[in-house]
C-alpha positions in Angstrom: -31.4 1.1 -40.9 -31.4 1.4 -44.7 -32.5 4.6 -46.2 -33.6 5.2 -49.8 -31.2 7.7 -51.4 -32.0 7.4 -55.1 -34.8 6.3 -57.5 -38.2 7.9 -58.0 -38.1 11.6 -58.8 -40.7 14.2 -59.8 -40.1 17.3 -61.9 -42.7 20.2 -62.1 -42.7 23.5 -63.9 -45.1 26.0 -62.3 -47.0 23.0 -60.8 -47.2 21.1 -64.1 -45.5 17.7 -63.9 -43.2 16.7 -66.7 -42.8 13.0 -67.6 -39.3 12.6 -66.3 -37.5 9.9 -68.2 -33.9 10.0 -66.7 -30.6 11.8 -66.6 -32.0 14.1 -64.0 -29.4 16.6 -62.8 -29.6 19.5 -60.4 -26.8 22.0 -60.3 -27.6 24.6 -57.5 -24.2 26.2 -57.1 -24.2 30.0 -57.5 -20.4 30.3 -57.9 -17.6 28.4 -59.5 -14.1 28.6 -58.0 -10.8 27.8 -59.7 -7.4 27.6 -58.1 -4.7 30.0 -59.1 -1.2 28.5 -58.9 2.0 30.5 -59.4 5.3 29.0 -60.1 6.2 29.0 -56.4 2.9 28.2 -54.5 -0.9 28.4 -54.7 -1.8 32.0 -54.7 -5.5 31.6 -54.1 -8.5 31.2 -56.3 -10.9 33.0 -58.6 -14.6 33.1 -58.1 -17.2 33.8 -60.8 -21.0 33.5 -60.8 -22.5 30.6 -62.6 -26.0 29.9 -63.8 -27.8 27.2 -61.7 -29.9 24.6 -63.6 -32.1 21.6 -63.5 -32.0 19.2 -66.5 -33.3 15.9 -67.5 -34.9 13.8 -70.2 -38.6 14.1 -70.8 -40.8 11.4 -72.4 -43.0 12.4 -75.3 -46.2 11.3 -73.6 -49.7 12.6 -74.6 -50.0 16.2 -73.4 -46.3 17.0 -73.6 -45.7 19.8 -76.0 -42.2 20.5 -77.1 -43.2 24.0 -78.3 -44.8 24.8 -75.0 -41.7 23.8 -73.1 -39.5 25.7 -75.5 -41.4 28.9 -74.9 -41.2 28.8 -71.1 -39.6 31.8 -69.3 -39.9 33.1 -65.8 -40.9 29.7 -64.4 -40.6 28.1 -61.0 -39.1 24.6 -61.5 -39.2 22.0 -58.6 -37.4 18.7 -58.3 -38.5 16.2 -55.7 -36.0 13.4 -55.1 -36.4 9.9 -53.7 -34.5 10.9 -50.5 -37.1 13.6 -49.7 -35.0 16.5 -50.9 -36.9 19.2 -52.8 -35.0 21.8 -54.9 -36.6 25.0 -56.3 -35.1 26.8 -59.4 -36.6 30.3 -59.5 -37.1 32.7 -62.4 -36.2 29.9 -64.8 -36.1 29.8 -68.5 -35.9 27.0 -71.0 -32.2 26.8 -72.1 -30.7 25.1 -75.2 -32.6 23.9 -78.2 -34.8 20.8 -78.3 -33.6 17.7 -80.0 -36.1 15.0 -80.1 -34.9 11.4 -79.9 -37.6 9.6 -82.0 -36.2 6.2 -81.4 -36.5 6.6 -77.6 -39.5 8.9 -77.6 -37.8 11.6 -75.5 -36.0 14.9 -75.5 -33.6 16.6 -73.2 -34.8 19.7 -71.3 -32.6 22.1 -69.4 -34.0 25.0 -67.3 -31.6 27.7 -66.1 -32.5 30.3 -63.5 -31.5 33.0 -61.1 -31.2 30.8 -58.0 -31.7 27.2 -57.0 -32.3 26.4 -53.3 -33.1 23.4 -51.2 -36.3 23.5 -49.2 
C-alpha cells in the first residue's frame, strides 16, 4: 500500500498560517556530536547543544508583512507535513535578516527556538 510521505505542508506561527512557498526544513536536534579521533584509534565524541529551527520560503501574498515576521519573538511555530507528522518549535524567535526576492515574490524565514518536538 502506497503512503504519501512528501508534498503539501503547512506552517503556522502562533496559529497564523504563513504562505509556505518551499525549501521547508525542520531541524529538531538538540545536540550535535562530532567524533574525536586520535592517532591510534577513535577516542570518543564531543557533544554540544545546538539551536533547533524551522525554516522555509514564504510567498509575499496579501496580508504577509515582512516587518511583522521580523519582529516575532517568543512564538510557537508548528509544521504540519504531508505524512501527518506535526512538529512544534517552542519559545521561537525570528532569526537572520530578511532578504526579499522580488523576482520570485518570496523571502526566506528561519525561526529558532528552545526546543522542537514531534507531536
